[in-house]
C-alpha positions as semicolon CSV with decimal commas, in nm:
position;residue;x (nm);y (nm);z (nm)
1;M;6,342;-2,439;5,000
2;H;5,980;-2,596;5,272
3;A;5,773;-2,289;5,284
4;L;5,783;-2,253;4,897
5;A;5,654;-2,602;4,885
6;T;5,385;-2,544;5,088
7;L;5,349;-2,216;4,897
8;E;5,266;-2,421;4,629
9;S;5,068;-2,712;4,801
10;R;4,760;-2,514;4,819
11;G;4,731;-2,513;4,481
12;H;4,692;-2,179;4,275
13;W;4,301;-2,162;4,208
14;G;4,248;-2,095;4,566
15;I;3,932;-1,825;4,607
16;K;3,853;-1,658;4,911
17;R;3,591;-1,351;4,979
18;G;3,668;-1,210;5,231
19;L;3,988;-0,969;5,445
20;D;3,947;-1,151;5,784
21;N;4,317;-1,369;5,646
22;I;4,502;-1,059;5,550
23;R;4,372;-0,925;5,844
24;Q;4,523;-1,186;6,061
25;L;4,786;-1,249;5,898
26;Q;4,969;-0,811;5,881
27;K;4,834;-0,818;6,292
28;G;5,076;-1,124;6,267
29;L;5,299;-0,959;6,131
30;W;5,304;-0,597;6,316
31;H;5,120;-0,443;6,034
32;P;5,415;-0,383;5,811
33;E;5,104;-0,241;5,533
34;N;5,185;0,087;5,755
35;F;5,543;0,170;5,675
36;F;5,501;0,280;5,312
37;P;5,300;0,480;5,088
38;S;5,126;0,208;4,850
39;V;4,944;0,239;4,481
40;L;4,680;-0,043;4,416
41;I;4,617;-0,132;4,028
42;A;4,287;-0,229;4,004
43;G;4,071;-0,360;3,615
44;T;4,023;-0,613;3,404
45;N;4,340;-0,641;3,183
46;G;4,697;-0,383;3,116
47;K;4,738;-0,465;3,542
48;G;5,061;-0,585;3,486
49;S;5,164;-0,373;3,200
50;T;5,072;-0,083;3,372
51;G;5,275;-0,172;3,652
52;A;5,586;-0,285;3,442
53;F;5,540;0,130;3,306
54;L;5,532;0,282;3,632
55;A;5,761;0,056;3,811
56;H;6,062;0,074;3,546
57;A;5,941;0,468;3,469
58;L;5,985;0,513;3,899
59;K;6,319;0,385;3,955
60;S;6,478;0,515;3,656
61;A;6,355;0,848;3,894
62;G;6,539;0,714;4,126
63;I;6,244;0,577;4,364
64;K;6,342;0,313;4,504
65;I;6,003;0,064;4,402
66;G;5,861;-0,255;4,538
67;W;5,569;-0,454;4,262
68;T;5,380;-0,691;4,296
69;T;5,170;-0,850;4,021
70;S;5,005;-1,161;3,943
71;P;5,011;-1,471;3,810
72;H;5,308;-1,586;3,692
73;L;5,465;-1,744;3,419
74;L;5,777;-1,940;3,534
75;S;5,823;-1,850;3,910
76;P;5,618;-1,706;4,191
77;T;5,946;-1,516;4,255
78;E;5,847;-1,304;3,939
79;R;5,542;-1,181;4,174
80;I;5,788;-0,943;4,365
81;W;6,012;-0,700;4,224
82;I;6,224;-0,414;4,403
83;D;6,445;-0,160;4,325
84;G;6,474;-0,333;4,021
85;M;6,573;-0,661;4,100
86;Y;6,254;-1,000;4,117
87;C;6,289;-1,162;4,467
88;N;6,556;-1,425;4,505
89;E;6,345;-1,826;4,591
90;A;6,637;-1,782;4,921
91;Y;6,417;-1,464;4,997
92;L;6,105;-1,554;4,904
93;D;6,150;-1,899;5,136
94;S;6,212;-1,676;5,414
95;L;5,942;-1,467;5,366
96;L;5,675;-1,712;5,341
97;A;5,824;-1,908;5,667
98;R;5,721;-1,587;5,838
99;V;5,374;-1,568;5,706
100;L;5,289;-1,936;5,760
101;E;5,446;-1,879;6,131
102;V;5,177;-1,657;6,160
103;E;4,963;-1,883;6,017
104;R;4,972;-2,161;6,225
105;A;4,930;-1,940;6,512
106;V;4,604;-1,729;6,423
107;R;4,440;-2,090;6,315
108;I;4,365;-1,943;5,990
109;K;4,445;-2,154;5,626
110;A;4,494;-1,847;5,363
111;T;4,489;-1,919;5,019
112;Y;4,794;-1,918;4,776
113;F;4,729;-1,516;4,657
114;E;4,707;-1,453;5,020
115;L;5,010;-1,554;5,108
116;M;5,237;-1,388;4,839
117;V;5,024;-1,077;4,906
118;A;5,118;-1,111;5,292
119;S;5,449;-1,211;5,194
120;A;5,537;-0,881;4,883
121;I;5,422;-0,672;5,168
122;L;5,658;-0,764;5,476
123;A;5,867;-0,756;5,185
124;F;5,834;-0,375;5,089
125;K;5,843;-0,321;5,509
126;E;6,193;-0,472;5,534
127;S;6,340;-0,353;5,234
128;S;6,245;0,027;5,274
129;V;6,075;0,108;5,001
130;D;5,976;0,514;4,901
131;L;5,658;0,304;4,717
132;A;5,497;-0,006;4,667
133;L;5,321;-0,055;4,284
134;V;5,073;-0,377;4,366
135;E;4,843;-0,484;4,129
136;V;4,491;-0,596;4,254
137;G;4,474;-0,976;4,181
138;M;4,021;-1,015;4,071
139;G;3,806;-0,766;4,140
140;G;3,921;-0,483;4,443
141;R;3,652;-0,543;4,790
142;W;3,740;-0,821;4,941
143;D;4,041;-0,885;4,732
144;S;4,323;-0,954;5,020
145;T;4,578;-0,654;4,849
146;N;4,221;-0,426;4,966
147;I;4,416;-0,470;5,363
148;L;4,679;-0,148;5,196
149;D;4,507;0,242;5,250
150;P;4,652;0,371;4,918
151;I;4,748;0,742;4,818
152;L;4,668;0,676;4,456
153;T;4,435;0,394;4,270
154;I;4,443;0,306;3,931
155;L;4,164;0,154;3,739
156;T;4,273;0,052;3,443
157;N;3,909;-0,107;3,236
158;V;3,623;-0,312;3,305
159;A;3,565;-0,603;3,088
160;M;3,314;-0,927;3,115
161;D;3,504;-1,098;3,374
162;H;3,514;-1,329;3,648
163;M;3,162;-1,303;3,620
164;A;3,071;-1,589;3,853
165;H;3,225;-1,332;4,143
166;L;3,217;-1,004;4,014
167;G;2,859;-1,010;3,841
168;E;2,732;-0,974;3,582
169;T;2,700;-0,574;3,478
170;P;2,960;-0,414;3,346
171;E;2,899;-0,170;3,611
172;A;2,840;-0,483;3,952
173;I;3,212;-0,553;3,819
174;A;3,325;-0,182;3,809
175;R;3,131;-0,163;4,131
176;E;3,417;-0,416;4,289
177;K;3,699;-0,311;4,150
178;L;3,562;0,105;4,267
179;C;3,590;-0,037;4,643
180;T;4,070;0,006;4,620
181;A;3,969;0,377;4,560
182;R;3,938;0,547;4,918
183;D;3,767;0,874;4,975
184;G;3,949;1,239;4,837
185;R;4,213;1,038;4,710
186;P;4,293;1,055;4,340
187;L;4,164;0,775;4,117
188;V;4,290;0,768;3,798
189;L;4,079;0,630;3,518
190;G;4,239;0,414;3,206
191;S;4,162;0,626;2,886
192;G;3,842;0,385;2,798
193;L;3,667;0,446;3,169
194;N;3,482;0,758;3,098
195;P;3,402;0,972;3,485
196;D;3,024;1,028;3,449
197;W;2,989;0,600;3,444
198;V;3,215;0,589;3,700
199;A;3,108;0,806;3,985
200;P;2,821;0,679;4,074
201;L;2,989;0,306;4,135
202;C;3,184;0,428;4,393
203;E;3,119;0,366;4,718
204;S;3,373;0,617;4,798
205;A;3,461;0,963;4,731
206;P;3,767;1,024;4,508
207;I;3,870;1,302;4,351
208;I;3,862;1,099;3,961
209;V;4,147;1,178;3,690
210;A;4,055;1,093;3,340
211;S;4,364;0,948;3,107
212;S;4,381;1,088;2,759
213;I;4,625;0,887;2,550
214;P;4,897;1,013;2,392
215;S;4,961;1,121;2,011
216;A;5,196;0,773;1,926
217;N;5,363;0,605;1,609
218;I;5,239;0,254;1,666
219;F;5,451;-0,049;1,411
220;W;5,468;-0,426;1,446
221;D;5,702;-0,466;1,740
222;H;5,753;-0,063;1,929
223;S;5,651;0,252;1,930
224;I;5,722;0,634;1,911
225;V;5,607;0,824;2,176
226;N;5,732;1,171;2,233
227;G;6,013;1,066;2,033
228;H;6,109;0,820;2,301
229;R;6,061;0,411;2,154
230;I;5,869;0,196;2,341
231;N;5,887;-0,147;2,304
232;M;5,572;-0,291;2,544
233;V;5,364;-0,331;2,171
234;G;5,003;-0,224;2,052
235;S;4,808;0,050;2,059
236;H;4,663;-0,092;2,334
237;Q;4,977;-0,081;2,524
238;I;4,931;0,327;2,476
239;E;4,619;0,325;2,628
240;N;4,841;0,155;2,998
241;L;5,110;0,397;2,887
242;A;4,899;0,656;2,880
243;V;4,715;0,530;3,204
244;A;5,082;0,565;3,392
245;L;5,173;0,871;3,241
246;T;4,839;1,014;3,470
247;A;4,947;0,815;3,756
248;I;5,301;0,984;3,720
249;D;5,151;1,337;3,716
250;V;4,930;1,294;3,999
251;L;5,265;1,186;4,188
252;R;5,430;1,471;4,120
253;Q;5,100;1,723;4,226
254;M;5,149;1,495;4,581
255;G;5,493;1,634;4,575
256;W;5,725;1,361;4,394
257;E;6,026;1,547;4,168
258;L;5,966;1,321;3,869
259;D;6,167;1,413;3,547
260;D;6,084;1,394;3,246
261;D;6,437;1,252;3,054
262;E;6,429;0,996;3,391
263;I;6,035;0,904;3,390
264;Y;6,067;0,859;2,976
265;H;6,469;0,679;3,012
266;G;6,249;0,438;3,282
267;L;5,947;0,381;2,989
268;S;6,163;0,294;2,747
269;Q;6,350;0,011;2,932
270;A;5,971;-0,134;3,049
271;V;5,940;-0,514;2,951
272;W;5,657;-0,718;3,038
273;P;5,683;-1,100;2,862
274;G;5,401;-1,276;2,735
275;R;5,301;-0,995;2,615
276;L;5,286;-1,014;2,205
277;W;5,646;-1,094;2,333
278;K;5,915;-1,247;2,081
279;V;6,007;-1,503;2,250
280;P;6,369;-1,536;2,308
281;G;6,591;-1,862;2,119
282;L;6,273;-1,922;1,880
283;S;6,165;-1,832;1,560
284;N;5,904;-1,616;1,439
285;V;5,749;-1,684;1,724
286;I;5,565;-1,467;1,946
287;F;5,343;-1,528;2,278
288;D;5,087;-1,351;2,410
289;G;4,844;-1,342;2,739
290;A;4,524;-1,282;2,596
291;H;4,296;-1,427;2,856
292;N;3,990;-1,303;2,792
293;A;3,721;-1,152;2,518
294;N;3,857;-0,845;2,624
295;G;4,214;-0,921;2,596
296;A;4,168;-1,169;2,237
297;E;4,011;-0,863;2,084
298;A;4,363;-0,620;2,184
299;L;4,566;-0,863;1,992
300;A;4,387;-0,909;1,668
301;N;4,317;-0,517;1,637
302;H;4,713;-0,521;1,689
303;I;4,718;-0,873;1,418
304;N;4,511;-0,633;1,203
305;R;4,688;-0,314;1,182
306;F;4,993;-0,474;1,046
307;E;4,776;-0,663;0,812
308;I;4,965;-0,980;1,008
309;R;4,811;-1,371;0,902
310;A;4,994;-1,550;1,112
311;H;4,956;-1,899;1,215
312;L;4,805;-1,920;1,594
313;V;4,789;-2,169;1,856
314;F;4,492;-2,089;2,076
315;S;4,452;-2,301;2,452
316;A;4,217;-2,126;2,721
317;M;4,109;-2,191;3,074
318;G;3,740;-2,360;3,086
319;D;3,580;-2,055;3,301
320;K;3,627;-1,752;3,044
321;D;3,459;-1,703;2,707
322;I;3,619;-1,886;2,491
323;E;3,411;-1,866;2,168
324;G;3,434;-1,487;2,243
325;M;3,829;-1,469;2,197
326;A;3,750;-1,776;1,930
327;R;3,545;-1,466;1,724
328;H;3,814;-1,239;1,797
329;L;4,059;-1,406;1,686
330;A;3,910;-1,562;1,391
331;S;3,863;-1,170;1,276
332;T;4,276;-1,190;1,143
333;N;4,258;-1,427;0,904
334;P;4,486;-1,696;1,066
335;L;4,692;-1,909;0,803
336;S;4,604;-2,214;1,100
337;V;4,460;-2,265;1,363
338;T;4,568;-2,464;1,620
339;L;4,442;-2,622;1,995
340;V;4,625;-2,732;2,313
341;Y;4,478;-2,953;2,571
342;I;4,585;-2,898;2,906
343;D;4,532;-3,174;3,173
344;G;4,320;-3,003;3,503
345;P;4,025;-2,892;3,635
346;R;4,070;-2,496;3,554
347;Y;4,169;-2,590;3,190
348;S;3,938;-2,628;2,861
349;T;3,869;-3,026;2,736
350;G;3,976;-3,042;2,342
351;E;3,603;-3,101;2,245
352;A;3,507;-2,727;2,482
353;L;3,805;-2,537;2,249
354;Q;3,651;-2,707;1,875
355;D;3,280;-2,634;2,014
356;A;3,375;-2,273;2,053
357;W;3,598;-2,242;1,711
358;R;3,295;-2,411;1,512
359;R;3,032;-2,168;1,659
360;V;3,268;-1,915;1,463
361;G;3,280;-2,056;1,139
362;Y;3,564;-2,330;1,144
363;G;3,575;-2,737;1,093
364;D;3,721;-3,007;1,293
365;L;4,118;-2,802;1,394
366;P;4,436;-2,990;1,473
367;L;4,437;-3,024;1,919
368;L;4,730;-3,112;2,042
369;S;4,854;-3,198;2,379
370;L;5,191;-2,972;2,526
371;D;5,458;-3,189;2,476
372;E;5,298;-3,285;2,103
373;L;5,334;-2,880;2,042
374;V;5,664;-2,794;2,255
375;P;5,899;-2,957;1,903
376;K;5,714;-2,746;1,639
377;L;5,800;-2,430;1,864
378;Q;6,133;-2,554;1,815
379;G;6,211;-2,579;1,497
380;N;6,213;-2,345;1,158
381;V;5,864;-2,140;1,147
382;A;5,840;-1,977;0,880
383;D;5,599;-1,798;0,932
384;T;5,434;-1,564;1,255
385;L;5,329;-1,800;1,484
386;I;5,163;-1,639;1,764
387;V;5,039;-1,896;2,076
388;T;4,746;-1,748;2,308
389;G;4,502;-1,783;2,567
390;S;4,638;-1,805;2,791
391;L;4,936;-1,699;3,045
392;Y;4,893;-2,023;3,302
393;F;4,927;-2,210;2,902
394;L;5,248;-1,915;2,807
395;G;5,365;-2,110;3,233
396;Y;5,329;-2,432;3,084
397;L;5,540;-2,421;2,772
398;L;5,838;-2,206;2,885
399;K;5,921;-2,514;3,193
400;K;5,849;-2,717;2,850
401;L;6,079;-2,531;2,658
402;N;6,319;-2,431;2,933
403;I;6,292;-2,053;2,780
404;A;6,360;-1,868;3,144
405;V;6,192;-1,495;3,133
406;L;6,405;-1,321;3,441
């Protein structure tokens, strides 16, 4: 598994503006991106959940789907899904080896994300997928996924995140994400986006399609939509479902034959670990990967809707609006709050976590390491305990707990 080791040596944090690397990789691989139609899924939050709904629904309708997403929880194999199965390590190593061979030949050094996007595109070509669902990493204009020429683009939402790279206003961030849209092709918007606001921000001239939220009965651990159980939890997941259903309608208009019963059968099977996810093998422990203020607000809204008082365990990356996240989570009136520090340059320090929670009215809170937290999660938890703040945090915990997600 030498290629996987090389991938891991690149680290997860590399960000490179520009498409030069991915263009050279695709050229060296004989342009696999030209062998299948694709859908680009952009947005601040909800990209993975929207992709999960679409992947399961379209597979159920008989479409051979390739789906790539990021980040992963435990293994990079989670980032490539083909016809209902995640990529295995041996195949991913083979894909990476060929991508790395091109990298050496053209004398570039690609980031972790660029290597994974190139590997996913190559896998989709080799598997002869009918349609690829491709989650945009950050922004859109310079994201390596933008090497594709999508038949349809989705923009789930726009919120304040990655401002150092994308801009300091919602409009600036939206402009970067909207560079994934194409002239004369559909652009499906999340229900919270006004087409009149979006249209002037587009540098292309897509056909803008608004989505509307379906009627739903929302419960703590599931929802019912059109008589079908939806297991991805929360009103925000109904918003993501609305985007997916609108995209499916657009695909129908483009000539794809998609049976409604089969679509809903797939939607009912859609799962997305780490998003309001009851962790298997633990009692009353829920993991939620809310990693910015917008995500924390969605989590808090669901908790407050059902008047659940939970114990919160929180950690975050250092470049996030930690005070904003803390303010939303504090609105749930938690039974307790425990902070967790993680060693590493991109993670928030324990002091910064404490300061953020002090500013929303909390005194000194318990501060644990990952190793100190693990036995507390493994014990008998009487009340609901929600672990949140970062998908990377959840991934580290799952490894220490030896809990699989695939």
